[in-house]
C-alpha positions as CSV (number, residue, x, y, z in Angstrom):
1,M,-103.7,4.4,-139.3
2,G,-99.6,4.4,-139.4
3,G,-98.1,4.0,-143.0
4,L,-95.3,3.1,-145.4
5,V,-94.1,5.6,-148.1
6,I,-93.1,3.3,-151.1
7,A,-89.9,4.2,-153.2
8,P,-90.7,4.6,-156.7
9,K,-90.4,1.6,-159.2
10,A,-91.1,-0.7,-156.0
11,R,-92.8,-4.0,-157.6
12,I,-96.2,-2.9,-156.0
13,F,-96.4,-0.1,-158.8
14,H,-96.2,-2.8,-161.4
15,G,-99.3,-4.7,-159.6
16,H,-97.6,-6.8,-157.0
17,E,-98.7,-7.0,-153.4
18,W,-95.3,-7.3,-151.6
19,V,-93.3,-4.7,-150.0
20,Y,-89.9,-5.5,-149.3
21,G,-88.2,-3.5,-146.5
22,T,-85.4,-2.0,-149.2
23,E,-88.5,-0.6,-150.9
24,V,-89.6,1.6,-148.0
25,R,-88.6,5.2,-147.9
26,A,-90.3,6.1,-144.8
27,V,-92.7,4.8,-141.9
28,Y,-95.1,7.3,-140.2
29,G,-97.5,6.8,-137.5
30,D,-95.8,4.3,-135.3
31,P,-97.3,1.3,-136.4
32,R,-96.8,-2.0,-134.4
33,P,-96.1,-5.2,-135.8
34,G,-99.3,-6.8,-137.1
35,E,-101.4,-4.2,-137.7
36,V,-102.8,-2.6,-140.6
37,V,-100.9,0.4,-142.6
38,A,-101.7,2.5,-145.3
39,L,-99.3,2.3,-148.1
40,K,-98.4,5.8,-150.0
41,D,-96.3,6.9,-152.9
42,Q,-94.0,9.7,-152.6
43,R,-97.0,12.3,-153.8
44,D,-99.1,11.1,-150.8
45,R,-101.0,9.2,-153.4
46,F,-103.1,6.1,-151.6
47,L,-102.0,2.5,-152.9
48,G,-103.6,0.2,-150.9
49,S,-103.9,-1.6,-147.3
50,A,-101.5,-3.9,-146.1
51,I,-100.5,-5.7,-143.0
52,Y,-97.0,-5.0,-141.4
53,N,-94.0,-6.5,-139.7
54,P,-91.0,-5.1,-139.8
55,H,-89.2,-8.2,-138.5
56,S,-90.0,-10.0,-141.6
57,Q,-88.3,-9.6,-144.9
58,I,-91.6,-8.8,-146.9
59,I,-92.5,-5.6,-144.6
60,A,-95.9,-4.9,-145.6
61,R,-98.6,-7.5,-148.0
62,R,-101.2,-5.7,-149.4
63,F,-104.8,-7.1,-149.3
64,S,-106.8,-4.5,-150.0
65,R,-106.6,-1.1,-152.7
66,R,-109.3,0.7,-150.3
67,K,-108.8,1.6,-146.6
68,Q,-109.8,-1.6,-144.8
69,E,-109.3,-3.0,-141.3
70,L,-109.0,-6.3,-140.3
71,D,-112.3,-7.1,-138.5
72,T,-115.3,-9.9,-138.0
73,D,-116.9,-8.4,-141.3
74,F,-113.9,-8.5,-143.5
75,F,-113.1,-11.9,-142.7
76,R,-116.5,-13.1,-143.1
77,R,-116.7,-11.7,-146.5
78,R,-113.1,-12.6,-147.8
79,I,-113.4,-16.3,-146.6
80,G,-117.1,-16.5,-147.9
81,Q,-115.7,-15.4,-151.3
82,A,-113.0,-18.0,-151.2
83,V,-115.3,-21.0,-150.2
84,E,-118.2,-19.9,-152.7
85,F,-114.9,-19.9,-155.6
86,R,-113.9,-23.5,-154.5
87,E,-117.8,-24.7,-154.2
88,R,-118.0,-23.4,-158.4
89,R,-114.8,-24.8,-159.4
90,M,-114.5,-28.0,-157.6
91,P,-118.2,-28.9,-155.6
92,G,-118.3,-31.7,-153.5
93,E,-114.4,-32.3,-152.9
94,E,-113.6,-33.8,-149.5
95,L,-110.4,-32.8,-149.6
96,Q,-109.6,-29.3,-150.6
97,R,-108.0,-26.0,-149.9
98,L,-110.7,-23.5,-149.0
99,V,-108.5,-20.3,-148.3
100,W,-105.1,-19.9,-149.8
101,S,-103.2,-17.0,-148.7
102,E,-102.6,-14.0,-151.2
103,S,-104.6,-15.7,-153.6
104,D,-107.6,-15.0,-151.5
105,G,-106.7,-11.6,-150.5
106,L,-105.9,-13.0,-146.7
107,P,-102.1,-13.0,-146.8
108,G,-100.6,-15.9,-144.7
109,L,-103.8,-17.6,-143.8
110,I,-104.3,-21.1,-145.0
111,V,-107.3,-23.3,-144.4
112,D,-107.4,-27.0,-145.4
113,R,-110.7,-29.0,-145.3
114,Y,-110.6,-32.8,-144.8
115,G,-113.9,-33.8,-144.5
116,A,-115.5,-32.3,-141.4
117,V,-111.9,-31.3,-139.8
118,L,-110.6,-28.1,-140.9
119,V,-106.7,-27.3,-140.6
120,V,-105.7,-23.3,-140.2
121,Q,-102.2,-22.1,-140.5
122,T,-101.9,-18.6,-139.7
123,L,-98.3,-17.7,-141.5
124,T,-98.4,-13.8,-140.9
125,L,-98.3,-12.3,-137.9
126,A,-101.4,-10.1,-138.7
127,M,-103.3,-13.6,-139.3
128,Q,-102.0,-14.8,-136.0
129,Q,-103.1,-12.0,-134.0
130,H,-106.8,-12.3,-135.5
131,L,-106.9,-16.1,-135.0
132,E,-110.0,-16.3,-132.8
133,E,-112.3,-14.3,-135.4
134,I,-110.9,-16.4,-138.0
135,V,-111.7,-19.5,-136.2
136,G,-115.5,-18.0,-135.2
137,V,-116.1,-17.2,-138.7
138,L,-115.0,-20.6,-140.1
139,R,-117.6,-22.0,-137.5
140,E,-120.5,-19.8,-138.8
141,L,-119.7,-20.3,-142.3
142,L,-118.7,-24.0,-142.8
143,D,-119.9,-25.9,-139.4
144,P,-117.2,-28.2,-139.1
145,G,-116.8,-30.8,-136.7
146,C,-113.1,-29.9,-135.5
147,I,-110.6,-27.0,-136.6
148,Y,-107.2,-27.8,-135.8
149,V,-104.6,-25.2,-135.7
150,R,-101.5,-26.8,-137.1
151,N,-98.4,-23.6,-136.9
152,D,-95.2,-25.6,-137.3
153,A,-94.0,-24.1,-140.7
154,P,-90.6,-23.3,-140.7
155,V,-91.7,-19.4,-142.2
156,L,-93.2,-19.0,-138.7
157,T,-89.7,-17.8,-137.5
158,A,-89.4,-15.1,-139.7
159,E,-92.3,-13.5,-138.6
160,G,-91.6,-14.0,-135.0
161,I,-94.5,-16.5,-134.5
162,E,-93.8,-19.3,-132.1
163,A,-94.7,-22.5,-133.1
164,S,-98.0,-24.1,-131.7
165,C,-100.4,-27.1,-132.9
166,Y,-104.2,-27.3,-130.8
167,V,-107.3,-28.4,-131.2
168,A,-109.3,-24.6,-131.5
169,Y,-112.8,-26.3,-131.6
170,G,-114.5,-29.6,-131.7
171,Q,-113.0,-32.8,-131.2
172,M,-109.8,-33.7,-133.6
173,P,-110.2,-37.6,-134.4
174,E,-106.9,-39.6,-133.9
175,S,-107.0,-40.4,-137.8
176,F,-109.9,-40.9,-140.3
177,V,-110.2,-42.0,-144.0
178,A,-110.9,-39.4,-146.9
179,E,-111.1,-39.8,-150.5
180,A,-109.9,-37.8,-153.6
181,S,-110.4,-39.4,-157.2
182,G,-111.5,-42.3,-156.1
183,I,-108.1,-42.8,-154.2
184,K,-108.5,-43.5,-150.3
185,F,-106.1,-41.8,-147.8
186,R,-105.8,-42.4,-143.9
187,V,-105.5,-38.9,-142.7
188,D,-103.9,-37.3,-139.6
189,P,-103.4,-33.6,-140.2
190,S,-101.3,-33.2,-136.8
191,Q,-98.7,-35.7,-139.0
192,G,-97.2,-35.5,-142.4
193,Q,-96.2,-32.7,-144.8
194,K,-98.1,-29.4,-144.8
195,T,-101.4,-29.9,-143.1
196,G,-101.6,-33.8,-143.6
197,L,-101.5,-34.2,-147.2
198,Y,-100.4,-32.3,-150.6
199,L,-103.8,-31.4,-151.7
200,D,-101.9,-29.1,-154.5
201,Q,-101.2,-32.6,-156.1
202,L,-104.3,-34.5,-156.2
203,G,-105.4,-33.5,-159.5
204,N,-101.9,-34.7,-160.9
205,Y,-102.3,-38.1,-159.5
206,A,-104.9,-39.1,-162.0
207,E,-103.3,-37.3,-164.9
208,V,-100.3,-39.1,-164.5
209,A,-102.1,-42.4,-163.9
210,R,-103.7,-42.2,-167.1
211,L,-100.1,-43.2,-168.5
212,A,-99.3,-46.0,-166.2
213,K,-101.4,-49.1,-167.5
214,E,-99.1,-52.1,-167.7
215,R,-96.1,-50.1,-166.8
216,H,-93.4,-50.8,-164.2
217,V,-93.5,-47.6,-162.2
218,L,-90.8,-46.0,-159.9
219,D,-92.3,-43.5,-157.7
220,C,-89.6,-41.5,-156.2
221,F,-89.9,-39.0,-153.3
222,C,-93.4,-40.7,-152.5
223,N,-94.4,-39.0,-149.3
224,Q,-97.7,-41.0,-148.3
225,G,-98.0,-42.9,-152.1
226,G,-100.4,-40.5,-154.0
227,F,-98.7,-41.3,-157.5
228,A,-97.8,-45.0,-156.8
229,L,-101.5,-45.6,-155.3
230,A,-103.1,-44.0,-158.7
231,C,-100.8,-45.8,-160.7
232,A,-101.5,-49.1,-158.8
233,R,-105.1,-48.7,-159.6
234,A,-104.8,-47.5,-163.1
235,G,-103.6,-50.8,-164.1
236,A,-99.3,-50.9,-163.5
237,E,-98.0,-53.7,-164.0
238,S,-95.8,-53.1,-160.9
239,V,-95.2,-50.2,-158.6
240,D,-92.4,-49.4,-156.5
241,A,-92.4,-45.9,-154.1
242,V,-89.4,-44.9,-152.5
243,D,-89.3,-41.9,-149.7
244,I,-86.3,-41.6,-146.8
245,S,-88.9,-41.1,-144.1
246,E,-89.6,-44.5,-142.7
247,S,-93.2,-43.1,-141.6
248,A,-94.1,-41.9,-145.2
249,V,-93.3,-45.4,-146.3
250,E,-95.6,-46.7,-143.7
251,S,-98.3,-44.4,-144.9
252,V,-98.0,-45.7,-148.1
253,R,-98.0,-49.2,-147.6
254,A,-101.4,-48.8,-145.2
255,N,-102.9,-46.8,-147.9
256,A,-102.1,-49.4,-150.3
257,E,-104.1,-51.9,-148.3
258,L,-106.7,-49.1,-147.8
259,N,-107.2,-48.9,-151.6
260,G,-106.8,-52.8,-152.3
261,V,-103.7,-52.4,-154.6
262,R,-100.1,-53.6,-154.6
263,V,-97.3,-51.2,-153.8
264,N,-93.6,-52.2,-152.8
265,A,-92.7,-49.3,-151.1
266,V,-88.9,-49.0,-149.2
267,A,-87.5,-46.4,-147.2
268,E,-84.2,-45.0,-148.8
269,N,-82.6,-42.0,-150.2
270,A,-84.0,-41.3,-153.5
271,F,-80.6,-40.2,-154.5
272,D,-79.0,-43.2,-153.7
273,L,-81.3,-45.6,-155.4
274,L,-80.9,-43.7,-158.5
275,A,-77.5,-43.7,-158.7
276,R,-77.0,-47.3,-157.7
277,E,-79.9,-48.4,-160.0
278,S,-78.2,-46.3,-163.0
279,E,-75.0,-47.4,-162.4
280,A,-76.1,-51.2,-162.4
281,K,-77.9,-50.7,-165.7
282,R,-74.9,-48.9,-167.4
283,N,-73.0,-52.2,-166.3
284,G,-75.4,-54.6,-168.3
285,G,-78.3,-54.9,-166.1
286,D,-81.9,-55.0,-167.0
287,A,-84.4,-51.9,-166.9
288,K,-86.4,-52.5,-164.1
289,W,-88.8,-49.6,-164.8
290,D,-90.2,-47.8,-167.8
291,F,-92.0,-45.0,-166.1
292,I,-90.3,-42.7,-163.4
293,I,-92.2,-40.0,-161.5
294,L,-89.9,-37.6,-159.4
295,D,-91.7,-35.5,-157.2
296,P,-89.4,-34.2,-154.8
297,P,-89.6,-31.5,-152.0
298,S,-88.4,-28.0,-152.7
299,F,-84.8,-28.2,-152.9
300,T,-84.5,-24.7,-152.3
301,R,-86.8,-22.0,-149.6
302,N,-84.6,-19.1,-151.1
303,K,-82.6,-17.4,-153.8
304,K,-79.3,-18.2,-152.3
305,G,-79.6,-21.9,-152.3
306,L,-80.6,-21.6,-156.1
307,N,-77.7,-23.1,-157.6
308,G,-77.6,-26.1,-155.1
309,A,-80.9,-26.9,-156.1
310,L,-80.6,-27.1,-159.9
311,R,-77.4,-29.3,-159.7
312,G,-80.0,-31.6,-157.3
313,Y,-82.6,-31.3,-160.0
314,K,-80.3,-32.2,-162.8
315,E,-78.7,-35.2,-160.8
316,I,-82.1,-36.7,-160.5
317,H,-83.2,-36.2,-164.0
318,L,-80.1,-37.3,-165.6
319,R,-80.3,-40.7,-163.3
320,A,-83.7,-41.3,-164.3
321,M,-83.1,-40.7,-167.9
322,Q,-80.3,-43.2,-167.7
323,L,-82.9,-45.9,-165.9
324,L,-85.4,-45.5,-168.6
325,P,-85.5,-47.2,-172.0
326,V,-86.6,-46.1,-175.3
327,G,-90.7,-45.5,-174.9
328,G,-90.5,-44.9,-170.9
329,V,-92.2,-42.4,-169.5
330,L,-90.2,-39.7,-166.7
331,S,-93.2,-37.6,-164.9
332,T,-91.6,-34.9,-163.1
333,F,-92.7,-32.1,-160.6
334,C,-91.1,-29.0,-159.0
335,C,-92.6,-27.2,-156.3
336,S,-90.2,-24.1,-155.7
337,H,-91.5,-20.8,-157.0
338,H,-87.9,-19.7,-157.1
339,I,-87.3,-22.0,-160.4
340,S,-89.3,-20.8,-163.2
341,R,-90.8,-23.0,-165.6
342,E,-88.4,-21.8,-168.3
343,L,-85.3,-22.9,-165.6
344,Y,-86.7,-25.9,-165.1
345,L,-86.9,-27.0,-168.4
346,Q,-83.4,-25.7,-169.2
347,V,-82.7,-28.3,-166.5
348,I,-84.0,-31.1,-167.7
349,A,-82.9,-30.5,-171.2
350,E,-79.3,-30.4,-169.9
351,A,-79.9,-33.4,-168.2
352,A,-81.1,-35.1,-171.5
353,V,-78.1,-33.9,-173.1
354,D,-75.8,-35.6,-170.5
355,A,-78.0,-39.1,-170.9
356,H,-77.9,-38.8,-174.4
357,C,-81.6,-39.2,-174.7
358,T,-84.3,-37.6,-176.7
359,L,-87.5,-36.3,-174.9
360,R,-90.9,-35.9,-176.4
361,L,-93.5,-33.5,-174.1
362,I,-96.6,-35.7,-173.6
363,T,-98.4,-33.1,-171.2
364,E,-98.0,-30.1,-168.8
365,H,-99.1,-30.4,-165.3
366,G,-99.9,-28.0,-162.6
367,Q,-101.6,-27.3,-159.1
368,R,-105.3,-27.7,-158.6
369,A,-108.0,-25.4,-159.0
370,D,-108.0,-25.0,-155.1
371,H,-104.7,-23.0,-155.5
372,P,-105.6,-20.1,-157.8
373,V,-103.1,-18.4,-159.6
374,L,-102.6,-14.5,-159.8
375,L,-101.6,-13.1,-162.5
376,N,-99.4,-10.0,-160.9
377,L,-98.2,-12.3,-157.8
378,P,-96.1,-15.0,-159.9
379,E,-95.3,-16.5,-156.7
380,T,-98.9,-17.8,-156.3
381,R,-97.6,-20.2,-159.9
382,Y,-95.1,-22.5,-157.9
383,L,-96.1,-25.9,-159.2
384,R,-94.9,-27.0,-162.2
385,G,-94.8,-30.6,-163.9
386,F,-94.1,-32.5,-167.0
387,S,-94.4,-35.8,-168.7
388,F,-91.9,-36.8,-171.3
389,E,-91.8,-40.1,-173.3
390,L,-88.1,-41.1,-174.3
391,V,-87.9,-41.3,-178.3
392,A,-85.4,-43.1,-180.2
393,G,-82.3,-40.9,-180.7
394,R,-81.9,-39.1,-183.9
């Protein structure tokens, strides 16, 4: 087994699982991309086993503090532990993330369950090289009707993995209906964001919808309409949903019909809509909505784009607050781990100052239990959400 000698003060000495190229003092044994390497400190003390890729910014990802190879027994044990954790925390869920990368000790492996269909993503070279074994273990442990590999994420480029999507086992239905928290979705895992749906938000749909009864709701960046559908089912007076994607809007309309609710879904840039409607309200127009939901995609995938992302988040929050009346509710979400909880709240507070309004926190939201957080890996806590009420100025 080849290995890496890690520089002092690297984050791995503080419990983190990643090693960046700048933190490596030496490489020995000529390891190949995707292989398992030993991590050692400068005194030759063993730090753990990691998957290796010199072409990635994250050159090594530790998956065990012991000497460990990637073999069938390893995948059977780790995947079995991940599934058992979900069975304890979320029994009987039809829509669920079964394996989530580092959080389950399998860096770069994603397995999502949509009823009888499993969708697999291998986002690191090592997991891609062991995909056949992984599929075999999933068949053994879960007996699915279909396993679909969907490797089309942008991060694959950094790992040197070619994009590919295909049925690895069984027969893939064209589309099917799955249900979570009483909401039905028409799912096509070969289309849509991530592996078909934003599974991390499923619990938040119901939380936010509890605030929607008899309100006029605007769901911005609605994707397939999870928040809009939940609010309509919870007794909202009216629900408007907006997304720039025509296909997403068509999905909202189809899902609304499937659930027997009314949602007015339009294809438009949410930034443009918020700017236009806030300007109309400042010019004397009536408040159309008293509940606005902001759930945009990540505005940055790296630290270089952080300042631009913060400007975008401030813009949409400012416009939303300008649209809401006193007593209105704002629910907002950020899915970038580059933006901390404190930084996101700071942006919202700055927007509130510019909007001349006061916000009162109602509740805080996070990712579902099937996206577990590791204390020593802050990147696993990436979804931040808050619901506020606008109160009269003081």
